[in-house]
N, C-alpha and C positions, 0 to 999 in steps of 0.2 A: 504494500500500500504506500501511498504518497507520504511525504513529509511536509509540514507547514512551518514556515518561519514568519514570525511576527516581530517586526522591529517597532518598538514603542518609543516614539520620539516626543520629548517634552518641548513644546513650541509655544513661546510667549505670544499673546494675542497680536502684538505688533509685527510678528514675524510669520504669521499664518499665510498671508498672501504671497510672501517671498517663497515659502516652502512649496506651496501649491504651484506657483509658476515654474519653479525649478523642476518639479516632477513632470509638469506638462511639457517642458522643453525637452525632456528626455523620454517622452512618450514613445512607446514601441521599442525601447532600447533593450529590454530583457526578452521580448517575445521569441526571438530567434535562438535563444540559448537552449542547448541540448538538455532535455529533461524538464524544462520549464512547463508548468501547467496552468498557473493562474496568478494574477496580480490585482490588488485593490489598495487604494489609498483611502483610509477612513478618517474623516474629519470629526472631531468631537462636537457634540451638540450642546451638552451641558455638564457641569460638574468636574471638568478636567481640562488640562492643557495638552493632553496626550493624543497625538495622531497615531494611528496604527497602520503600518505598511505590511500588508498581508501578501505573502507569496506561497505558492504550493509547487512542489518539485516531485519528480518521479522517485528520487531517492536522495540520500544525503550526499553522495558523490557528485550528483548533478549540481546541487546547491554550492558545494565547495569549489567546483570547477568554475562556476559563474563568479563566485566571491573572489577567487584569486585571479581571474581573468578580466572579463568585461567590467564588472563592478569596481574592481580595484583601479583599473585604468580610468574609468569615468570620474572617480573621486580624486584622482591625482592630477587631473587636468586643471588648467587655470584659465584665466581670461586671456585676451590677446596681449595684454600688457605683461602676462606671465604671473600675475597674482591670482591666488585662489580667493574667491569671495568668502566672507566669514559665514560660518554655519548658521542656518536659520533655527536649528534645534539647539537647546541648551543641555540636552542629555539624550542618551539612547540606551535601550536595553533590548537584547535579542531573546525572544522566547522561541522554543523549539517544541514541536509536537509531531506525533505520528498519527495519521488518520486511521482510526480503527472501525469507524462506521461512517457511511455517507448516504444521502438520499437525494434524489432529483425529482422534479415534478413529473407526475404521470401525464401522458397525453390524453386528451379528452376523446 
């Protein structure tokens, strides 16, 4: 079964737009990765400053290959002036899960 990685990003209110724009500018950057199954960026509605970055992978090896390849390269890049923009998140925690059950809507 698949593995799920949830990156919990603490994002101050004044940085929310910046974070969302950065993700939008990298839209479709992960979809071609071997073993990639799903991505969602979840915006908090109330009671927290935590965004959730949800990804699902075929297996742990696929996630680590992406982490050490395309993701690492994307986060090491900078602007045209050679400077990296400051992070929009003030903290990050990675949660890991194995999918043990799943359901999809039934067709009518």
